[in-house]
C-alpha positions, 0 to 999 in steps of 0.5 A: 894477308897476315901480320903480327904486332906483339901479342896481336895478330892481324888477318885480312880477308878477301872481303875487306874485313880484318880480324885483329886478335888478342893472344893472351888467353884465358883472361887477356889482361892488358897493359900499355904494350898490348894496347899499343899493339892493337893501335899499331894494328889498326894503323897498319890496316888503315895505311894499307888501303884495302881493309874497310872494317875490323873485328876486334876479337880475343883468343881464349875464355874471355874478351879482356879481363882488364888490368891484372891488379892481382898480378897473376899474369905477365901483363903488368898492372897500371903503374903507380904513377898513373896510366897516362901512357896507357890512356894515350894508346887508348885515345889512338884506338879512337883516332883510327879511321876504320869501323870496328866490331868487337866480338865479345865472349866471356868477360869484358871487365873494367878496362876490358869493358873500356876496350870493348866500348872503344869499338863502333859495335859490340856482338855478344853471347848470353854468356858474356859478362860486362862490368865496370867494377871500378867502384867495387875496387875502391877506384875511379873508372878509366879507359875513357869510359866516362865518355864512351859508356854514356853515349852507348847506354845513356847517362843514367844507365851509365851512372847505375853501372859505374856507381854499383859496379854490378856485372850484367850478362849479354841479354841485359847488355843487349837490352840496354844497347851495350851489345848491338847483336846477341848470338850463341856463344859459338857464333860470336865471332862469325856474327861480328864478321858478318856485321863487319862484312855488311859495313865493308859492303858499303861505299868505303869513302861514304862510311869514313865520311859518316863515321867522321861525322858521328864519331870524329869528336870521340877521341878528343872527348876520351882524351879529355876524360882520361886526364881526369880519370888518371888523376882520380885513379892516382889519388884513390890508389892511396886510400884504404878502400882501394887496398881493401877493394883489390884485396877483397877481389883477390879473395873473392869476397865482398869488400868492406869499405870505411871511406878512408 
C-alpha cells in the first residue's frame, strides 16, 4: 500500500511496518509544508488501522538539515513573524498514536535534530552527525527540543549540547543515548525497519497502551515548550548576534559574537 503527501511518501508493508520517507535530497531542509505532510502521513496510517510501527527516513545524503536559513533550497526558512504554525505541526507528530523509529543517515541539524527526537527511537551510523547548533547561530533552540532532548540524553547533557552547539557523531550519540542503535551506514534503514518490526510483533493494543503511559504527556510538554521557543526566536532574530551567526554559517567560518 502506497500513498503520497507532498514531498513525503508512505509505503506500508505486509509486516505492519510503514516507511514514511522525506524526498528533498540531499539536505532535506524542512518547512511547515513538509512537517504537515509528515503529520498527515502519520494520521493516515493510524486511521488505516493496519500499521503498527513507522520508520521515518529520508532520501539523500542527510536525514534533515533543519531550516534553510541561507535560502539555498526550495524550502522556505522560518517566517519572520515566528514559527507558531510550524511548531503546531511538530506537536501533531508527538500526538500520533504509532511508534516511530527514525533512520538517521548523515546530518540531523537544528530542527532536523528536533524531528529525529520526535521519534520514539533513533537508529544511526557512525557517520551520522547530530547538532543543536542554535546557539552558534545566535538563536534559541526550537522544534520542542527543550522538552524532548533532556528526556533522551538527560538534563545536563542536553544543556551541554544546547549551550555549545557542538556537533557529535554517531558513536558519541550512541554512548549518550541519543542513538538507540548504531549500525554501518548501509544498514541504517534496514536496522530501523528491523527495530520497527520487533515493535510490530508485539500486541498492538498493548504497545499503544504502554506508549500512552510513557509518552502520552510529551505532546503537551512540547506544545508548552514551543510557545517559549517561538517567542525567544522572534526576540533573538532581531539581534546582531543572529545576523552574525547566520552569516558565519553561510561563509563557513567561526562567528564573532558581541552580545548585541
